[in-house]
C-alpha positions in Angstrom: -11.7 -6.8 6.7 -11.6 -10.2 7.0 -10.5 -9.8 10.9 -14.6 -9.5 11.3 -16.4 -12.6 12.5 -19.2 -14.2 10.5 -22.0 -11.7 13.0 -19.9 -8.6 12.5 -19.7 -8.8 8.9 -23.5 -9.4 9.4 -24.3 -6.5 11.3 -22.1 -4.2 9.8 -23.3 -4.8 6.1 -27.1 -4.2 7.9 -25.6 -1.3 9.2 -23.8 0.3 6.4 -26.8 -0.1 4.5 -28.3 2.3 6.8 -30.3 0.4 9.2 -30.9 0.8 12.6 -29.4 -1.7 15.3 -33.4 -2.5 15.8 -33.8 -3.3 12.6 -30.8 -5.7 12.4 -31.6 -6.8 15.4 -34.9 -8.3 14.4 -33.4 -9.3 11.1 -30.8 -11.3 12.4 -33.0 -12.6 15.5 -30.4 -10.7 18.0 -30.7 -8.7 20.9 -30.0 -5.0 20.0 -27.4 -4.6 22.6 -25.7 -7.2 20.6 -26.0 -5.1 17.2 -24.7 -2.4 19.1 -21.5 -3.9 20.6 -21.0 -5.8 17.3 -21.3 -2.5 15.3 -18.6 -1.2 17.7 -16.4 -4.4 17.6 -16.1 -3.7 13.5 -15.4 0.3 13.6 -12.7 -0.1 16.3 -11.2 -2.8 13.8 -11.8 -1.0 10.9 -10.2 2.6 12.4 -7.5 0.3 13.9 -5.6 -1.2 10.3 -5.8 2.7 9.2 -3.4 5.7 9.6 -4.0 8.4 12.0 -4.3 11.1 9.3 -7.3 8.8 7.6 -8.8 8.3 11.0 -9.1 12.4 11.5 -10.4 12.8 7.8 -12.8 10.1 8.8 -14.1 11.3 12.1 -14.6 14.4 10.4 -17.3 14.0 8.4 -20.6 13.0 9.7 -21.7 10.4 6.7 -19.6 7.7 8.3 -21.6 5.0 6.9 -21.7 6.1 3.2 -17.9 6.5 3.4 -17.6 2.9 4.8 -20.6 1.5 2.2 -18.3 3.1 -0.6 -14.8 1.5 0.5 -16.8 -1.9 0.9 -18.3 -1.8 -2.5 -14.9 -0.7 -3.9 -12.9 -3.7 -2.4 -15.5 -6.1 -3.6 -16.4 -6.6 -0.6 -20.1 -6.3 0.5 
């Protein structure tokens, strides 16, 4: 996950902790669109690191945030 920019790390950390883009933008003093773009970039980077089969498994779950948060906690990142 070291491929994330500092902004992407901050935004995605908030996102996986169930904050909405509007809340993140207020907290980090960014536009909502900037937050949404950062979330999209990180999701793309994260999914690029996974094997195709793992991506299909993740996509079947509605709780994508919870899965990602657990992965970050297990890896010691947050």
